[in-house]
Structures are given as C-alpha cells and as structure tokens.
C-alpha positions, 0 to 999 in steps of 0.5 A, spaced: 416 645 939 418 652 942 411 654 941 408 649 946 407 650 953 409 643 956 413 638 952 414 630 953 420 627 950 420 620 949 426 615 947 431 616 948 432 611 942 426 608 938 423 601 938 426 597 944 431 603 945 425 607 947 419 607 952 422 612 957 420 619 958 427 622 957 425 629 959 419 633 960 417 640 962 417 647 958 421 648 951 427 651 955 427 646 960 427 640 955 433 645 951 437 645 957 436 637 959 443 634 956 439 627 956 434 629 951 436 629 943 430 633 942 433 638 946 440 638 943 437 640 936 433 646 939 439 649 942 443 647 936 448 643 939 446 638 934 444 640 927 443 638 920 449 641 917 449 645 910 454 641 905 460 644 904 459 644 896 453 643 892 454 637 887 456 639 880 451 633 877 452 629 871 451 635 866 444 631 863 437 634 865 430 631 864 425 637 862 418 637 863 416 642 857 409 646 858 406 642 864 398 644 865 395 639 870 391 643 875 393 649 877 400 649 873 401 655 868 404 651 862 411 650 867 417 648 863 422 645 868 429 642 868 431 637 873 438 636 873 441 629 874 446 626 878 443 631 884 439 632 890 433 636 887 428 639 892 421 642 889 419 647 894 413 652 895 407 653 899 401 648 900 397 648 893 402 651 889 403 645 884 409 641 887 406 634 887 402 636 880 409 637 877 413 632 880 408 626 881 402 627 876 406 629 871 414 627 871 413 621 875 407 618 872 409 619 865 416 617 866 414 610 869 409 609 863 415 610 859 420 606 863 417 601 867 411 600 862 406 602 868 399 604 866 398 611 869 394 617 867 399 623 867 397 630 868 398 633 861 404 636 858 407 637 852 413 633 852 418 630 857 425 630 854 431 626 857 428 620 859 433 616 855 439 618 861 434 614 866 433 606 866 428 606 872 423 611 876 421 609 883 416 613 888 418 611 895 412 614 899 409 612 906 404 607 904 404 601 908 409 595 905 404 590 906 396 590 908 396 583 911 400 580 917 404 576 913 408 581 910 414 583 914 421 587 913 424 580 911 419 578 906 419 585 903 427 586 903 428 579 900 432 577 906 427 571 908 429 567 902 436 566 904 434 565 911 430 559 909 435 556 904 440 557 911 435 553 915 434 548 910 442 547 909 443 545 916 445 538 917 438 536 921 434 539 916 438 535 911 437 528 915 429 530 915 429 532 908 426 539 909 426 543 903 426 551 904 419 551 903 418 547 910 421 554 913 415 558 909 409 560 913 405 561 906 405 554 904 403 547 908 408 543 911 412 547 916 407 552 918 402 551 924 395 549 920 391 552 926 393 559 924 395 558 917 402 561 918 399 568 921 401 567 928 394 570 929 387 568 928 382 573 925 376 574 928 371 577 923 366 582 927 360 584 923 360 592 922 367 592 926 374 592 924 377 585 924 380 583 931 387 579 931 388 574 937 394 570 938 394 563 936 393 558 941 396 552 938 403 555 936 403 561 941 405 566 935 411 562 933 407 561 926 411 554 925 409 547 928 413 543 933 417 539 928 419 545 924 421 549 930 426 543 932 431 545 927 436 550 930 442 554 928 446 557 934 440 554 938 435 559 935 429 556 931 427 560 925 421 563 929 426 566 934 430 569 928 424 572 926 423 575 933 430 578 933 431 585 932 435 587 926 441 589 930 441 582 933 440 578 926 446 582 924 450 580 929 447 573 928 448 572 921 455 575 920 458 569 917 452 569 912 453 575 907 447 574 903 443 575 910 447 580 913 447 585 907 440 586 907 440 587 915 446 592 914 441 596 909 436 596 914 441 598 920 443 604 915 436 607 914 436 607 922 431 601 923 436 597 927 430 596 932 425 593 928 424 586 928 426 582 922 419 578 922 414 584 925 408 585 921 408 590 916 401 592 918 404 595 925 410 599 922 409 607 921 409 611 915 416 613 916 418 606 917 415 603 911 418 608 907 425 607 910 424 599 909 423 601 902 429 605 902 433 600 904 431 595 899 433 600 894 440 601 898 441 593 898 440 593 890 446 594 885 446 601 883 446 602 875 447 610 877 441 611 872 435 611 877 430 617 878 427 617 885 422 621 887 419 622 894 413 626 896 415 630 903 419 624 906 420 627 913 412 628 914 412 626 922 420 624 923 424 627 928 430 631 927 435 625 928 430 621 924 431 626 918 438 626 919 439 619 917 434 619 912 438 625 908 444 621 909 441 615 906 438 619 900 445 623 899 448 616 899 443 614 893 446 620 889 453 619 890 452 612 886 450 616 881 442 616 881 438 622 882 433 624 887 427 628 887 424 630 893 418 635 894 419 638 901 417 643 906 422 641 911 428 647 911 433 642 914 432 638 907 432 643 903 438 647 905 442 640 904 439 640 896 444 641 891 438 644 886 431 647 888 425 648 884 421 653 888 413 653 885 408 658 887 408 664 889 401 662 892 397 656 893 391 655 888 390 660 883 396 664 885 401 659 884 403 654 879 409 658 876 416 657 877 418 662 882 426 661 882 431 655 881 438 654 882 442 652 888 439 654 895 444 660 895 441 662 889 434 661 891 435 665 898 437 671 893 430 671 890 426 677 893 419 673 890 420 667 893 417 665 900 422 659 900 428 663 899 426 668 905 426 663 910 432 659 907 436 665 908 437 665 916 438 657 915 444 658 910 447 663 915 453 659 920 449 657 926 455 657 931 452 664 935 446 660 937 449 654 940 454 658 944 
C-alpha cells in the first residue's frame, strides 16, 4: 500500500456496513485520516500485537521423517502439538509439499480414512496423539445456489424445526420438510426452491435470473404465511447474521451457530446468502465457524495454506483470534504463511528454504519466532527481527 501513488480506502466495514469510500489520496493522506482503519494500521495506531509469551504446548509431537516429495531433501520435521505452528519460507521452498502433500495427506489417510496419494516420506510418528485432521482452505463451500452459510454450518435444521414447531404450522400439519427448499411441498416449484432460474447459454456461462413466481423467496405462498415474530422463513434467510443472532436469542441451538459466525467476523453476511457469492476468505471463515461451534476434543490438527491471502489487516486480526482460540482448546494449528503479522504470533516456526526450487527443500531454522530471527541463514528471520521489536516509536 505504501508503494502506491494513490489509494482508495473503501468501507468502513464489510457487507452492509461498507460500500463507501472512506478515504482517498496518497498513502500518507490515508495514514493521516482517523476515519480509515487501513490508515490506522499504516501509521501503527492499530496493530497486531506480539503475544507476551509463547505456549509451551502439550509436550507431544508429530514427526515427519525423511520427506522427499518434489524438492524436499529428506527433511525430518517435528510439529509440536497444542501450539500455533507456522511453516515459513520463500515461494517454491517446499512448504506446501511438506505440510499439505506429506503431512496432511498421510494423516488424513490414517485418521479420516480418506483416499489420497501423499508425497513420499519414510514414516510419520505421533499420529496416535490426534483424532482427526482438517484442512481449511479458501475453496468455495458449495457450487450451487442452494448451498448457503445456514446449510453449511448446520443452522438451517434447527431453524426449520423451530418454524415447524410453531402453533400455526402444527394446525396445518407442516413438518420441518415443508420449510426445506430442497424437497417438494413448501418450496416454489417454478424455480424448485433456488430463488433463481438458470438459463443455459450455449458456449457461454449460465445466466441466473430471479424467479418471477416467488420473487427470489424460494417458498410458495402457503409456507410464507407461517410467521415467527412477524417474519417468515424467507425473511429469516434474508437477515444478516447479526440480525438473526438477536432475533433467535431465545433459541440456543440457532443462536450458538450465529455466535460462531459472529466470532469469525462474518456478522454482515446473510444467513441464506448463496455460497457461490462468498469470497474465498469468507468461505474459509464459514468453515472455521463450523469448527468453532463443534465440541472440541482438543486432539484435532488444523492445517491452513496461506489463510490470509487477500485479507485486510483487520480481517487478519480476527482470523488470528479464532485460530488462537482453537489452539487454546488444546488443538494444534499448522499454518503455511508469508504474512509476518501471522508469523510473529506463532508459538513455533519451521522455516523451509533457503531458496525456491532446487535451492530449497531443507529445514533452515526451527523454534520460536525469536529463535528463528537469530538465525543468519534464514530469510524469514531477517524480516522477522524488525517485527519483534517494540513498535511504539513508529506511532508517536
């Protein structure tokens, strides 16, 4: 941002809370504007802090022994459990090969029974300390307009049950299926519950237009006559997560799912927003909120590949709060990351390199961020040194 000649800062928030140009001008003008969140980060008034102490972990480790996939030169790496672990290094150094291709794929075969073809390594020790491994990426959560945050997080089932339990529904004999837009009965049959009609264009991408019969509501008139506090099920799907959280505050099963979406900073998305319209970062946070609302066993390994790609400083801060919360429950989070704001908050680093391609594939440094910053050969360490110094001077 500092390299730019001219900056437009759009916000102030996301979704319904955004959509205005908050500040515009040179980077120094943006930094001087108190209304701009971006400016506050540029000037150092807001920042992502370095944790006061690094976690000790639970003393157990998962060890990848002699990994030789792609450019890895028989790397043996220890991932301590119960910590926030960052895998760093230049692009093409071998981070993804070690973490995703070797560790994740082998672990998901052993723990989740998945069918994968992992990169070769001699063995992985310590998998008995884990009960599942989950890869949270930025892939979309669903490829059809039917998929939405409510169906993905499991909030839609209690919402349907709640509507089916209302006195008016009982009088009419409506069951929860009446409020599903995936089965016949309550849905609008003109669009089959999609709310949009797909027009197939030969040799062109499909075009979606709003259904004329239900005007995008997805349900038929009879279903929409059932109201709770004056709102039909279509109105509920059209609420933002924030509104739904307040609306269902007396219904714990629904409210908990909304709380989880709020915690990952997605209060602005609509409960029934089509999954195809969510950005990569939003899809990733919907997945994280699903994990947060589960009961934690404290023995899960979460793997994220560059989760902060395309995120603003403020979004990175929220994402880190969530990831650290998962670690505080006893789980292990392994992140492949270039963003130094994330790297400096980690409990343990594995720096792979030193260069990309053939010049990489070795473990350059391991330890706390302070340890890695002291290693001369580590490119990451060199940049990390400045990040770990107290920052107050810049802001004053």
